[in-house]
C-alpha positions as CSV (number, residue, x, y, z in Angstrom):
1,M,12.3,-25.8,8.9
2,D,11.6,-27.4,12.2
3,T,11.3,-31.1,11.4
4,N,10.0,-31.6,15.0
5,L,6.5,-30.3,13.9
6,F,6.2,-33.1,11.4
7,D,4.5,-36.3,12.6
8,P,6.0,-39.1,11.0
9,K,2.5,-41.3,11.3
10,R,0.3,-38.4,10.1
11,M,2.5,-36.1,7.7
12,T,1.3,-36.0,4.0
13,G,4.7,-36.7,2.5
14,K,8.3,-37.3,3.4
15,L,11.1,-35.3,4.7
16,V,14.3,-35.7,2.3
17,P,17.9,-34.5,3.4
18,I,19.2,-31.8,1.2
19,T,22.8,-30.3,0.7
20,N,21.9,-26.8,1.7
21,E,23.6,-26.5,5.3
22,D,21.0,-23.8,6.4
23,L,18.0,-25.7,5.3
24,K,18.9,-29.4,5.9
25,Y,15.7,-31.2,4.9
26,A,12.8,-30.3,2.4
27,F,9.3,-31.7,2.2
28,V,8.1,-33.7,-0.6
29,P,4.2,-34.4,-0.7
30,D,2.8,-37.4,-1.6
31,P,0.9,-37.6,-4.9
32,M,-2.9,-36.8,-5.1
33,P,-5.4,-38.1,-4.1
34,P,-4.6,-37.9,-0.4
35,K,-5.0,-41.0,1.7
36,W,-7.9,-39.5,3.7
37,A,-11.3,-40.8,4.5
38,W,-13.8,-38.1,3.9
39,P,-15.5,-37.4,7.4
40,T,-19.2,-37.2,7.9
41,S,-18.7,-33.8,9.8
42,L,-17.8,-32.1,6.5
43,W,-21.0,-33.1,4.7
44,K,-23.0,-30.0,6.0
45,P,-20.2,-27.4,5.2
46,L,-20.0,-29.0,1.9
47,I,-23.9,-28.8,1.2
48,E,-23.9,-25.2,2.3
49,A,-20.9,-24.3,0.1
50,R,-22.2,-25.9,-2.9
51,K,-25.7,-24.1,-2.4
52,S,-23.9,-20.7,-1.9
53,L,-22.0,-21.3,-5.0
54,S,-24.9,-22.3,-7.0
55,S,-26.8,-19.4,-6.0
56,L,-23.8,-17.1,-7.0
57,D,-23.5,-18.8,-10.4
58,G,-27.3,-18.4,-10.9
59,T,-27.1,-14.8,-10.2
60,G,-24.0,-14.3,-12.4
61,K,-25.4,-16.1,-15.5
62,H,-28.7,-14.3,-15.6
63,L,-27.1,-10.8,-15.6
64,P,-27.8,-8.7,-18.8
65,N,-24.1,-8.3,-18.8
66,P,-22.0,-10.5,-16.6
67,E,-18.9,-8.5,-17.0
68,I,-20.6,-5.8,-14.7
69,L,-20.1,-8.0,-11.7
70,L,-17.0,-9.8,-13.1
71,Q,-14.7,-7.0,-13.7
72,P,-15.0,-5.6,-10.2
73,L,-14.6,-8.9,-8.6
74,Q,-11.6,-9.5,-10.6
75,S,-10.1,-6.1,-9.6
76,R,-10.5,-7.0,-6.0
77,E,-9.1,-10.5,-6.3
78,A,-6.1,-9.0,-8.1
79,Q,-5.5,-6.5,-5.5
80,L,-6.0,-8.9,-2.3
81,S,-4.0,-11.9,-3.8
82,S,-1.1,-9.5,-4.4
83,Q,-1.8,-8.0,-1.1
84,L,-1.2,-11.4,0.6
85,E,2.4,-11.4,-0.9
86,G,3.1,-7.9,0.6
87,T,2.2,-5.9,-2.5
88,Y,-0.1,-3.0,-1.7
89,T,-1.7,-0.5,-4.2
90,D,-4.3,2.1,-4.0
91,P,-7.4,1.3,-6.1
92,Q,-7.7,4.7,-7.9
93,Q,-3.8,4.7,-8.7
94,Q,-4.2,1.0,-9.9
95,V,-6.7,1.9,-12.5
96,L,-5.0,5.0,-13.5
97,F,-1.9,2.8,-14.1
98,E,-3.9,0.2,-16.1
99,A,-5.3,2.9,-18.4
100,D,-1.7,3.7,-19.2
101,P,0.7,1.0,-18.2
102,Q,4.3,1.8,-17.8
103,Y,6.8,-0.8,-17.1
104,P,9.1,-0.4,-14.0
105,T,12.4,0.8,-14.6
106,S,14.2,-0.6,-11.6
107,K,13.2,-2.9,-8.4
108,S,12.6,0.2,-6.4
109,D,10.2,1.6,-9.0
110,P,6.8,2.2,-7.2
111,N,5.1,1.0,-10.8
112,N,6.3,-2.7,-9.7
113,A,3.4,-3.1,-7.5
114,Y,1.1,-1.7,-10.0
115,Q,2.4,-3.9,-12.7
116,E,1.9,-7.0,-10.4
117,V,-1.5,-6.4,-9.7
118,Y,-2.3,-5.5,-13.5
119,N,-0.6,-8.7,-14.4
120,Y,-2.7,-10.6,-12.2
121,R,-5.8,-9.3,-13.7
122,R,-4.3,-10.2,-17.1
123,A,-3.7,-13.8,-16.1
124,L,-7.2,-14.2,-14.8
125,R,-8.4,-13.0,-18.0
126,L,-6.4,-15.5,-20.4
127,K,-9.0,-18.0,-20.7
128,L,-12.1,-15.8,-20.4
129,D,-10.8,-13.6,-23.2
130,G,-9.9,-16.7,-25.4
131,Q,-6.1,-15.6,-25.6
132,I,-5.3,-19.4,-24.7
133,D,-7.3,-22.4,-25.0
134,L,-5.8,-24.8,-22.5
135,P,-7.0,-27.4,-20.2
136,L,-6.0,-27.4,-16.5
137,S,-2.2,-28.4,-17.1
138,L,1.5,-27.8,-16.2
139,R,1.4,-25.9,-19.4
140,L,-1.5,-23.6,-18.3
141,V,0.3,-23.1,-15.1
142,K,3.5,-21.9,-16.9
143,E,1.6,-19.7,-19.1
144,L,0.0,-18.0,-16.0
145,H,3.3,-17.6,-14.4
146,A,4.8,-16.2,-17.4
147,V,1.9,-13.3,-17.6
148,L,2.2,-12.9,-13.8
149,M,5.9,-12.3,-13.8
150,S,6.2,-10.3,-16.8
151,G,8.2,-6.9,-16.5
152,V,8.1,-6.9,-12.6
153,R,10.5,-7.7,-9.7
154,G,11.4,-11.1,-10.1
155,S,11.1,-11.0,-13.9
156,N,14.6,-12.3,-14.0
157,Q,13.5,-15.4,-12.3
158,Q,12.7,-17.4,-15.3
159,P,9.0,-16.6,-15.9
160,G,6.9,-19.4,-17.3
161,E,9.7,-22.0,-16.2
162,F,9.9,-24.3,-13.3
163,R,12.7,-23.8,-10.7
164,E,16.1,-25.4,-11.0
165,I,17.3,-24.1,-7.5
166,Q,16.2,-25.0,-4.0
167,N,13.5,-22.3,-2.7
168,Q,11.9,-21.6,0.8
169,I,8.8,-20.3,2.4
170,G,9.8,-17.6,4.9
171,F,13.2,-16.2,6.3
172,P,14.2,-18.1,8.4
173,A,12.6,-21.1,6.7
174,R,9.0,-22.1,7.9
175,F,8.8,-24.6,5.0
176,V,11.0,-26.0,2.5
177,P,9.5,-27.5,-0.7
178,P,10.8,-30.3,-2.6
179,P,14.4,-30.1,-3.9
180,P,14.9,-29.7,-7.8
181,T,15.7,-33.3,-8.2
182,E,12.3,-34.3,-6.7
183,L,10.2,-31.6,-8.6
184,P,9.7,-33.2,-12.1
185,Y,8.1,-36.2,-10.3
186,A,6.0,-34.0,-8.0
187,L,4.8,-32.0,-11.1
188,D,4.1,-35.1,-13.1
189,A,2.0,-36.6,-10.3
190,L,0.2,-33.2,-10.1
191,E,-0.6,-33.1,-13.7
192,K,-2.0,-36.6,-13.7
193,Y,-4.4,-35.5,-11.0
194,L,-5.5,-32.5,-12.8
195,H,-6.6,-35.1,-15.6
196,A,-7.7,-38.0,-13.7
197,E,-11.2,-38.6,-12.4
198,S,-11.7,-38.0,-8.6
199,D,-13.9,-39.6,-5.9
200,F,-13.9,-36.3,-4.1
201,D,-16.4,-33.5,-4.8
202,P,-15.1,-31.1,-7.5
203,L,-15.1,-28.1,-5.1
204,V,-13.0,-30.2,-2.5
205,R,-10.8,-31.5,-5.3
206,A,-10.1,-27.8,-6.2
207,F,-8.8,-27.3,-2.6
208,L,-6.8,-30.5,-2.4
209,T,-5.1,-29.3,-5.6
210,H,-4.5,-25.8,-4.3
211,Y,-2.7,-27.3,-1.4
212,Q,-0.8,-29.6,-3.5
213,F,0.5,-26.6,-5.6
214,E,1.6,-24.7,-2.6
215,A,3.4,-27.5,-1.3
216,I,5.2,-28.1,-4.5
217,H,6.1,-24.4,-5.0
218,P,7.3,-25.1,-8.4
219,F,8.5,-21.5,-9.3
220,R,11.4,-19.5,-8.0
221,D,8.8,-16.6,-7.3
222,G,4.9,-16.0,-7.5
223,N,3.8,-19.2,-6.3
224,G,1.2,-18.0,-4.0
225,R,-0.4,-16.0,-6.8
226,V,-0.2,-18.5,-9.4
227,G,-1.7,-21.0,-7.0
228,R,-4.7,-18.7,-6.4
229,L,-5.0,-18.2,-10.1
230,L,-5.3,-21.9,-10.7
231,L,-7.8,-22.3,-7.8
232,S,-10.1,-19.8,-9.5
233,L,-9.9,-21.7,-12.8
234,A,-10.4,-25.0,-11.1
235,I,-13.5,-24.0,-9.2
236,A,-15.0,-22.7,-12.4
237,E,-14.3,-25.5,-14.6
238,W,-14.7,-28.5,-12.3
239,C,-18.0,-27.0,-10.6
240,G,-19.3,-26.3,-14.2
241,L,-19.8,-22.6,-13.2
242,S,-20.9,-20.1,-16.1
243,S,-17.7,-18.1,-15.5
244,Q,-15.1,-17.4,-12.8
245,W,-17.5,-16.2,-10.1
246,L,-15.6,-17.3,-7.0
247,Y,-12.6,-15.7,-5.9
248,M,-11.1,-16.8,-2.5
249,S,-8.1,-14.3,-2.2
250,P,-10.2,-11.7,0.0
251,F,-11.1,-14.5,2.4
252,F,-7.5,-15.9,2.6
253,E,-6.0,-12.3,3.1
254,K,-8.7,-11.5,6.0
255,R,-7.5,-14.7,7.6
256,K,-3.9,-14.8,6.4
257,K,-2.2,-16.5,9.6
258,E,-5.0,-19.2,9.6
259,Y,-4.7,-19.8,5.8
260,M,-0.9,-20.2,6.3
261,D,-1.0,-22.4,9.2
262,L,-3.6,-24.8,8.0
263,L,-1.5,-25.5,4.6
264,F,1.4,-26.2,6.9
265,N,-0.6,-28.3,9.2
266,V,-1.6,-30.6,6.2
267,S,1.9,-31.3,5.3
268,A,3.1,-31.6,9.0
269,Q,0.1,-33.2,10.5
270,G,-2.3,-34.5,7.8
271,A,-4.9,-32.0,9.0
272,W,-7.0,-32.2,5.8
273,E,-10.4,-32.1,7.8
274,A,-9.5,-28.5,9.2
275,W,-8.2,-27.2,5.9
276,I,-11.3,-28.3,3.9
277,K,-13.6,-27.0,6.5
278,F,-11.9,-23.7,6.4
279,C,-12.0,-23.6,2.7
280,L,-15.7,-24.5,2.4
281,E,-16.4,-21.6,5.0
282,G,-14.7,-19.4,2.6
283,V,-16.7,-20.5,-0.3
284,V,-20.0,-19.5,1.6
285,S,-18.5,-16.3,2.9
286,Q,-17.2,-15.3,-0.7
287,S,-20.4,-16.3,-2.5
288,I,-22.6,-14.2,-0.3
289,D,-20.2,-11.3,-0.5
290,A,-20.1,-11.5,-4.3
291,E,-24.1,-11.6,-4.6
292,K,-24.2,-8.5,-2.2
293,R,-21.8,-6.7,-4.3
294,C,-23.7,-7.7,-7.5
295,D,-27.1,-6.4,-6.3
296,K,-25.4,-2.9,-5.0
297,L,-23.8,-2.8,-8.5
298,L,-26.9,-3.5,-10.5
299,K,-28.8,-1.0,-8.4
300,L,-26.2,1.6,-8.9
301,Q,-26.3,1.0,-12.6
302,I,-30.2,1.4,-12.7
303,E,-29.8,4.7,-10.6
304,F,-27.2,5.9,-13.1
305,R,-29.3,5.2,-16.0
306,K,-32.3,7.0,-14.3
307,T,-30.1,10.1,-13.5
308,I,-29.2,10.6,-17.2
309,K,-32.6,9.6,-18.8
310,G,-33.0,11.5,-21.9
311,G,-29.3,12.0,-22.3
312,S,-27.0,10.8,-25.3
313,V,-26.4,7.5,-26.3
314,R,-22.5,8.2,-25.4
315,L,-23.4,8.9,-21.8
316,S,-25.2,5.6,-21.5
317,Q,-22.4,3.6,-23.0
318,L,-19.8,5.3,-20.7
319,I,-22.0,4.4,-17.5
320,D,-21.8,0.7,-18.6
321,E,-18.1,1.1,-19.4
322,L,-17.5,2.7,-15.8
323,F,-18.3,-0.6,-14.3
324,F,-15.3,-2.3,-16.2
325,R,-12.9,0.8,-15.6
326,P,-14.3,3.3,-13.3
327,I,-12.1,6.1,-14.2
328,I,-11.7,8.1,-17.5
329,T,-9.8,11.1,-18.8
330,V,-11.3,13.7,-21.2
331,S,-8.8,12.5,-23.7
332,Q,-9.7,8.8,-23.4
333,Y,-13.4,10.0,-23.7
334,K,-12.7,11.9,-26.9
335,N,-10.8,8.8,-28.6
336,R,-13.2,6.4,-27.5
337,F,-16.4,8.2,-28.9
338,G,-14.6,10.2,-31.8
339,V,-15.8,13.5,-30.5
340,T,-14.2,16.8,-30.1
341,Y,-12.2,17.6,-26.9
342,P,-14.8,20.3,-26.0
343,T,-17.6,18.0,-26.5
344,A,-15.7,15.4,-24.4
345,R,-15.3,17.9,-21.5
346,L,-19.0,19.0,-21.8
347,D,-20.2,15.4,-21.7
348,L,-18.2,14.5,-18.6
349,K,-19.1,17.7,-16.9
350,K,-22.7,16.5,-17.2
351,L,-21.9,13.5,-15.6
352,E,-20.1,15.1,-12.8
353,Q,-23.3,17.5,-12.3
354,A,-25.6,14.4,-12.2
355,G,-23.4,12.9,-9.5
356,V,-22.0,9.9,-11.5
357,V,-18.4,10.8,-11.6
358,Q,-16.2,13.1,-9.7
359,P,-12.9,14.9,-10.6
360,L,-9.5,13.7,-9.4
361,E,-7.3,16.6,-8.3
362,G,-3.8,17.0,-8.9
363,L,-3.2,15.1,-12.1
364,D,-1.7,16.5,-15.3
365,T,-4.7,15.5,-17.3
366,I,-8.4,16.1,-16.6
367,T,-9.6,12.8,-15.0
368,Y,-12.8,11.6,-13.5
369,Y,-13.7,8.7,-11.4
370,C,-16.8,6.8,-10.1
371,S,-16.5,6.7,-6.3
372,P,-19.6,4.5,-5.8
373,I,-18.1,1.8,-7.9
374,Y,-15.1,2.0,-5.9
375,R,-16.7,1.7,-2.7
376,I,-18.8,-1.3,-3.8
377,T,-15.7,-3.2,-5.3
378,Y,-13.2,-2.5,-2.6
379,E,-14.8,-1.7,0.7
380,D,-16.1,-4.5,3.1
381,I,-19.7,-5.5,2.6
382,D,-21.8,-5.6,5.7
383,P,-22.7,-9.4,6.6
């Protein structure tokens, strides 16, 4: 870590010497809230961000079935948050994996990547599905990490436990988080901030917290993904959203270098204004993007229902379920609706002829997928 980049008068913490000969110094962030006066130049971006977020929340909570939007948004978030860490997966193969998860057997097993994305989605759903009922806290953070790291590369890195060794960001180190001796104090201060009242707008507070978590880097591995999971939960809770409608990873991934540089510049130069402005811009961008995807998904659902008008109740139910998981095998359909295998094949053939699903070639089992849902979920939306 180049300590010359840290301005002693403006940096938002302290540099402490460590015994590691290669690293020499680590950075310990000051406790939240920051000693930073809110600039008038950020009022307009904040108002625009809150307006966009409110519009998205209004759209989401008035949906007949909010999961039709939420599930695709979470799929995209899981894939792109993992992509930020260098984990790339094919969306179709990802859904096939999630239909029949298989734990990786080695570090080189390609299933590692699919398991990591799958775990991210599972972690996103912990509070939504009522699997845990915890406030924003260190205990929740550890639960998120335990799910995220379950059965994947790094699963030997103490899932759900804070690190007891020194870590670093980048090789060679671009940033060195607090040493283990300082970690308990930094985490205690973070938890107090999670529970305390704040003078900052709740949306701004969420991005201040995101910076703090990333600066502390409390786990051996998986810090970036846990930080973005926590960010989604904090925005939903602190801004009083009806659900977790806003996901920032697509914006961060698209502007990855800027994202990383701005986080570093907060530590080294106290550049809070640039960081918050960037994040508020992302809120507007992602809110608009999510609303457009919602509009396209709802129109697609209506179109599909018209296509099979007069068909069986089973086909109508399957169309709704395709928005949750846009891929299905004949065997899965058979088991889901309690029909014979020939009936399942016939029903799916009807949907294929109607243009709702298409067969996936080269697989051992007869499998269909809905390509329009894939396109709306994963492809970029025109501005």
